[in-house]
C-alpha positions as CSV (number, residue, x, y, z in Angstrom):
1,M,90.9,111.7,82.3
2,A,93.0,114.4,80.4
3,Q,96.4,113.2,79.3
4,G,99.4,114.8,81.2
5,R,102.1,116.6,80.1
6,A,104.5,114.1,78.3
7,T,107.7,115.5,78.5
8,L,109.9,117.3,80.9
9,T,113.1,117.0,79.1
10,G,113.0,118.0,75.5
11,A,117.0,117.9,75.2
12,T,119.4,116.3,77.4
13,S,121.0,119.1,78.9
14,R,117.3,119.8,80.1
15,G,117.1,116.4,81.6
16,I,121.1,116.6,83.4
17,V,120.5,119.8,85.0
18,L,116.9,119.2,86.2
19,D,118.4,115.7,87.7
20,L,121.2,117.7,89.2
21,I,119.1,120.0,90.9
22,R,116.4,117.3,92.2
23,S,119.4,115.3,93.6
24,R,121.8,117.9,95.2
25,G,119.5,120.9,95.6
26,P,119.5,123.5,96.4
27,I,122.2,124.4,94.3
28,S,123.1,127.1,92.3
29,R,124.2,128.2,88.5
30,V,127.9,127.9,89.3
31,Q,127.5,125.0,90.9
32,L,125.8,123.3,88.4
33,A,127.9,124.4,86.0
34,T,130.8,122.9,87.6
35,A,129.0,119.5,88.2
36,T,128.0,119.5,84.3
37,G,130.8,120.9,82.6
38,F,128.4,123.2,80.8
39,T,129.3,127.1,80.0
40,Q,127.4,129.2,82.4
41,A,125.4,130.8,79.2
42,T,124.2,127.0,78.8
43,I,123.6,126.7,82.4
44,S,121.4,130.1,82.5
45,H,119.5,129.1,79.4
46,V,118.2,126.0,80.8
47,V,117.3,127.1,84.2
48,R,115.4,129.9,82.5
49,S,113.6,127.3,80.4
50,L,112.8,125.3,83.2
51,A,111.7,127.7,85.3
52,S,109.1,129.3,82.7
53,D,107.8,125.8,82.9
54,G,107.2,126.0,86.5
55,L,109.5,123.2,87.2
56,V,112.2,125.2,88.9
57,V,112.2,127.9,91.6
58,E,114.9,129.9,93.3
59,S,114.9,128.5,97.2
60,G,115.2,132.0,98.6
61,E,118.5,130.5,100.4
62,R,122.0,132.0,99.3
63,E,125.6,130.9,98.9
64,Y,127.8,133.4,100.4
65,T,131.5,132.8,98.7
66,G,133.2,136.2,99.7
67,G,131.7,137.7,96.3
68,K,127.8,138.1,95.3
69,P,125.4,135.8,97.0
70,R,124.5,132.9,94.5
71,V,120.9,132.2,94.3
72,M,120.0,128.8,94.9
73,L,117.7,126.6,93.0
74,T,115.5,123.9,93.9
75,L,112.5,121.9,92.0
76,A,108.7,122.8,92.3
77,P,107.4,119.8,94.1
78,R,103.7,120.3,92.5
79,A,104.7,121.3,89.3
80,R,104.1,117.8,88.3
81,F,103.2,114.2,89.5
82,A,103.4,110.7,89.1
83,V,101.1,108.0,89.5
84,G,102.5,104.4,90.9
85,V,100.5,101.7,90.8
86,Q,101.2,98.1,92.5
87,L,99.3,95.3,91.2
88,G,98.5,92.1,93.1
89,A,96.5,89.2,93.4
90,D,95.7,90.0,97.2
91,S,95.6,94.1,96.8
92,T,96.3,96.7,95.0
93,T,97.9,99.7,95.6
94,Y,98.0,103.1,94.0
95,V,100.5,106.1,95.5
96,V,100.7,109.6,93.9
97,T,104.0,111.5,94.2
98,D,105.4,115.0,93.3
99,L,107.8,116.1,91.4
100,T,110.2,115.3,94.3
101,G,109.0,111.6,94.3
102,T,107.5,112.3,98.1
103,V,104.1,110.7,98.3
104,V,101.5,113.0,98.7
105,G,98.5,110.4,98.8
106,R,97.9,106.6,98.5
107,L,95.3,103.9,98.4
108,R,94.9,100.1,99.1
109,T,92.4,98.4,97.5
110,R,91.6,94.4,96.7
111,G,93.9,92.8,94.4
112,V,93.2,91.2,90.9
113,R,93.1,87.5,91.5
114,T,89.2,87.5,90.3
115,G,87.5,89.2,87.8
116,E,88.7,90.0,84.2
117,P,91.3,92.1,83.4
118,A,89.5,94.2,81.0
119,E,86.9,95.4,83.8
120,S,89.9,95.6,86.1
121,I,91.5,98.3,84.1
122,L,88.6,100.2,84.2
123,A,88.2,100.1,87.9
124,I,92.0,100.9,88.3
125,A,91.6,104.0,86.1
126,A,88.7,105.0,88.0
127,R,90.4,104.8,91.3
128,I,93.2,107.1,90.0
129,D,90.8,109.7,89.0
130,R,89.5,109.7,92.2
131,L,92.5,110.2,94.3
132,L,93.9,112.8,91.7
133,A,90.6,114.4,92.3
134,A,90.6,113.8,96.5
135,L,94.3,114.8,96.6
136,D,93.1,118.2,94.1
137,V,95.9,117.4,91.3
138,D,95.5,118.6,88.1
139,P,95.2,115.7,85.4
140,S,97.5,117.7,82.8
141,L,99.9,118.1,85.3
142,V,100.6,114.2,85.8
143,L,103.1,112.9,83.9
144,G,102.4,109.4,83.7
145,I,101.7,106.2,85.4
146,G,104.4,103.4,86.7
147,V,102.7,99.9,87.0
148,A,104.6,97.3,88.9
149,T,103.6,94.1,88.9
150,P,105.3,89.8,89.9
151,G,107.6,88.9,86.9
152,P,108.4,87.5,84.6
153,L,107.0,89.9,82.0
154,D,107.4,90.6,78.3
155,V,108.1,93.9,78.1
156,E,107.8,94.2,74.5
157,R,104.1,93.6,74.6
158,G,103.7,95.1,78.0
159,C,102.2,92.6,79.4
160,I,102.8,89.3,82.0
161,L,104.4,86.4,80.8
162,R,103.5,84.1,83.6
163,S,101.7,84.2,87.0
164,P,100.0,81.3,89.2
165,T,98.1,84.2,91.1
166,M,97.0,86.3,88.5
167,P,96.5,83.6,85.5
168,A,93.9,85.9,83.7
169,W,96.2,88.6,83.0
170,V,98.8,86.5,81.3
171,G,99.1,87.9,77.8
172,F,96.8,90.5,78.4
173,P,97.8,93.9,77.0
174,L,98.1,95.7,80.6
175,R,100.4,98.5,79.4
176,E,98.3,99.9,76.2
177,R,95.0,98.9,77.8
178,L,95.2,101.3,80.9
179,A,97.2,103.9,78.7
180,A,93.8,104.1,76.6
181,A,91.7,103.9,79.4
182,T,93.7,106.9,81.4
183,G,95.0,109.0,78.5
184,L,98.2,108.8,80.2
185,S,101.7,107.2,79.2
186,V,102.1,103.8,81.6
187,S,105.2,102.3,82.1
188,L,105.7,98.7,83.0
189,D,108.0,96.9,85.4
190,N,108.8,93.9,87.6
191,D,107.9,94.6,91.4
192,A,111.6,94.1,92.3
193,T,113.1,96.4,89.7
194,A,110.7,99.0,90.6
195,A,111.4,99.1,94.2
196,G,114.8,98.8,93.6
197,V,114.4,102.1,91.6
198,G,112.1,103.7,94.3
199,E,115.0,102.8,96.8
200,F,118.0,104.6,94.9
201,W,116.0,107.4,93.6
202,G,115.1,108.6,97.5
203,G,116.0,105.6,99.7
204,D,118.9,104.4,101.5
205,G,120.3,103.2,98.1
206,A,121.3,106.7,96.7
207,S,124.5,106.9,97.6
208,S,125.5,103.0,96.8
209,V,127.6,102.3,94.2
210,A,126.2,98.8,93.5
211,H,122.9,98.5,95.1
212,C,119.9,95.2,95.5
213,T,116.9,96.1,96.7
214,V,115.3,92.5,97.7
215,F,111.4,92.2,97.6
216,M,109.3,89.7,99.0
217,G,105.5,89.9,97.9
218,A,104.0,86.1,97.0
219,G,107.6,85.4,95.8
220,I,111.4,86.9,96.2
221,G,113.0,89.2,93.6
222,A,115.7,91.4,93.0
223,G,116.1,95.0,91.8
224,I,119.6,95.4,90.9
225,I,121.4,98.8,90.2
226,V,124.9,98.9,89.3
227,G,126.8,102.1,88.7
228,G,123.7,103.8,89.0
229,S,121.7,102.2,85.8
230,V,119.5,99.4,86.4
231,Y,120.5,96.0,85.5
232,R,117.7,94.4,83.7
233,G,118.9,91.6,81.8
234,S,118.1,90.7,78.1
235,S,114.4,90.3,78.4
236,S,114.2,92.8,81.8
237,N,113.6,89.7,83.9
238,A,116.8,90.1,85.9
239,G,117.2,89.7,89.5
240,E,115.0,86.4,90.0
241,I,116.8,85.3,92.9
242,G,113.7,83.6,94.1
243,Q,115.1,80.7,91.5
244,L,118.4,80.0,93.2
245,R,118.8,76.9,93.8
246,A,118.1,76.4,98.2
247,L,121.2,75.3,99.5
248,R,119.8,74.5,102.9
249,S,116.9,72.0,101.4
250,E,116.5,69.1,99.1
251,P,117.7,68.8,95.9
252,G,115.3,70.9,93.1
253,A,114.5,73.0,95.8
254,T,114.3,77.0,95.2
255,I,114.7,79.6,97.5
256,E,111.5,80.8,96.6
257,S,109.6,77.3,97.1
258,V,111.1,77.2,100.7
259,A,111.6,80.8,101.9
260,A,108.6,82.6,100.6
261,P,105.2,83.2,102.0
262,A,103.6,80.4,101.2
263,A,106.4,77.8,101.9
264,V,106.5,79.4,105.8
265,A,102.8,79.1,105.9
266,A,103.1,75.2,104.6
267,A,105.7,74.9,107.0
268,A,103.4,75.9,110.2
269,R,100.7,73.7,108.9
270,R,103.3,70.8,108.8
271,A,104.7,71.4,112.3
272,I,101.2,72.0,113.7
273,A,99.8,68.9,112.4
274,A,102.6,67.2,113.8
275,G,101.8,68.4,117.2
276,R,104.6,71.1,117.9
277,A,103.6,73.6,120.8
278,T,102.7,77.1,119.6
279,S,100.4,80.3,120.3
280,M,99.9,80.5,116.4
281,V,96.4,79.9,115.4
282,L,95.9,79.5,111.7
283,G,93.0,80.6,109.2
284,E,91.7,78.2,106.3
285,G,93.9,77.8,103.8
286,D,94.9,81.6,102.9
287,A,99.0,81.3,102.8
288,F,99.6,84.9,103.1
289,A,97.4,85.9,105.9
290,D,98.8,82.7,107.6
291,F,102.4,83.8,106.9
292,D,101.2,87.0,108.7
293,V,100.2,85.0,111.7
294,V,103.7,83.4,112.0
295,A,105.3,86.8,111.3
296,A,103.8,88.5,114.2
297,S,104.1,85.4,116.3
298,A,107.7,85.5,116.0
299,T,108.1,89.1,116.7
300,R,105.8,88.3,119.9
301,G,108.4,85.5,120.6
302,D,106.8,82.0,119.6
303,P,109.7,79.4,120.0
304,L,108.1,77.6,116.4
305,A,107.4,81.2,114.8
306,L,110.7,82.2,115.3
307,E,112.5,78.8,113.9
308,L,110.4,79.3,111.1
309,I,111.1,82.6,110.3
310,A,114.9,82.3,110.9
311,E,114.7,79.2,108.4
312,S,113.1,81.8,106.2
313,A,115.6,84.4,106.6
314,E,118.8,82.1,106.4
315,H,117.5,81.0,102.7
316,I,117.1,84.7,102.2
317,G,120.9,85.4,103.3
318,D,122.2,82.8,101.3
319,A,121.1,84.5,98.1
320,V,122.1,87.8,99.0
321,V,125.6,86.6,99.9
322,T,125.5,85.0,96.3
323,L,124.3,88.1,94.6
324,A,126.7,90.5,96.8
325,D,129.4,88.2,95.8
326,I,128.8,87.9,92.4
327,L,128.3,92.0,92.2
328,D,130.2,93.3,94.9
329,L,127.2,95.1,96.6
330,D,128.0,97.6,99.1
331,S,124.0,97.8,99.8
332,V,120.7,95.8,100.2
333,V,117.3,97.3,101.2
334,L,114.6,94.7,102.2
335,A,111.1,95.8,101.0
336,G,107.6,94.5,100.0
337,P,104.8,93.8,102.0
338,S,106.1,90.1,103.5
339,F,108.5,92.2,105.2
340,S,106.4,94.4,107.0
341,I,105.9,92.6,109.8
342,A,108.8,90.5,110.5
343,G,111.1,92.5,108.7
344,P,113.6,93.1,111.5
345,L,114.0,89.6,112.0
346,Y,115.0,89.0,108.4
347,L,117.4,92.2,108.5
348,R,119.4,90.8,111.2
349,A,119.4,87.6,110.2
350,V,120.8,89.0,106.5
351,Q,123.0,91.6,107.7
352,R,124.9,89.1,110.0
353,R,125.2,86.5,107.3
354,V,126.4,89.2,104.7
355,D,128.9,90.3,107.9
356,A,130.5,86.9,108.0
357,E,130.6,85.4,104.6
358,F,130.5,88.4,102.1
359,F,133.9,87.7,100.3
360,A,135.2,91.2,100.0
361,R,134.0,92.2,104.0
362,E,137.7,92.7,104.3
363,L,138.0,96.0,102.0
364,H,134.2,97.2,102.9
365,G,131.1,95.9,104.2
366,V,127.2,95.5,102.8
367,R,125.0,97.5,104.6
368,V,121.7,96.3,105.1
369,Q,118.0,98.2,105.8
370,L,114.6,98.3,105.5
371,S,112.9,100.3,103.1
372,H,111.0,103.3,104.3
373,H,107.9,102.3,102.2
374,V,108.2,98.7,103.1
375,V,104.8,97.5,102.2
376,D,104.4,99.9,99.1
377,A,107.9,100.3,98.0
378,A,107.1,99.0,94.7
379,A,103.8,101.0,94.1
380,V,106.8,103.7,95.4
381,G,109.3,102.6,92.9
382,A,106.3,102.4,89.9
383,A,105.8,106.2,90.5
384,T,109.7,106.8,90.3
385,L,109.9,105.4,87.0
386,V,107.7,107.7,85.4
387,L,109.9,110.3,87.3
388,Q,113.3,108.6,86.2
389,Q,112.1,108.3,82.6
390,Q,111.7,112.5,82.7
391,L,114.6,113.3,84.6
392,S,117.2,110.6,83.2
393,P,115.6,108.2,80.8
394,R,119.5,107.3,79.2
395,R,121.1,107.2,82.7
396,F,118.0,104.2,83.8
397,G,117.1,103.1,80.4
398,I,113.4,102.6,80.9
399,G,111.7,104.8,77.9
400,A,111.6,101.4,75.9
401,F,108.7,100.4,78.7
402,A,106.5,103.1,78.0
403,A,103.5,103.3,76.1
404,A,101.5,106.2,75.3
405,P,97.8,106.6,75.4
């Protein structure tokens, strides 16, 4: 694969202007000058540079203010692309987005629970090649690849630090190996943070002052964005709300140990073994498939399934209320494959909890929504990380986590 163009924003002014055109476009040069404080001469120079690179085009719209009509500017969507990979034990999802963050193609394959990481990296690179070819995307227009995985991560080395479902990947130099295999720069982040960035970039968290995306795959985590900046913590492993102590369970239990898919599936098995009546028919030990059965049965009104999902949702509600109180959140998005079936049930339960218990509820509410990309949220967010690195790297602080080929 040919190496993508390394940067869009050679100078800070280019990045600021490009991000404003993305987020507020169509927008005029006068509006850009007002929003940035730059002189008209600086704006004209930057816009001319962006247009010559094919990144910005005149939209054909005009703003009429009583004088000469102002030409409106927008991004050229197909000027550049980004790839996002949601790496998981049971499935791996690939997406390609254009410069605006719109998904133009996606692919889902088996996960990497089995097999050697070195071989899997080559397979991942080949699938990215094929996906780009199928979409007729010139690899030279690809800015890079974002990879989202469950945490915790060692971002300095670009590897997974601990994983019960992907043990062979622990310590493997994922970021550097994928960069070498593809010839593209690679960014690595945990799935919850990636999903959070994706929601803030183009989803329902875009106007939020204090936002959290709760991501549930095999585990439960949160991507936190406050004041437009990602909160990562000292080692980029912030947001592990699944590790909070569960208030409604035995001492020492965590939210993840009682509310995540494997815990719900185990509770279903115990209840069925104890003779509880249900329409559910569970499989042969695949916890995530069993969780899907529970979730689907709950949506159809099975009493036991509804009870199990409700209990899981209450635990997640505990975590969300705690985080909302600490960070004074104004928006929460639920994302991840484990919300794909019973997401509306979780949504209602969590919204009810924050409406009743959020500490500052007399001043403002906390809006809870389901992600528009609920299943692929981390993949879309991973691609968004690449775009963010180009459009507003100082704002989102992600440049340190990218490896060049």
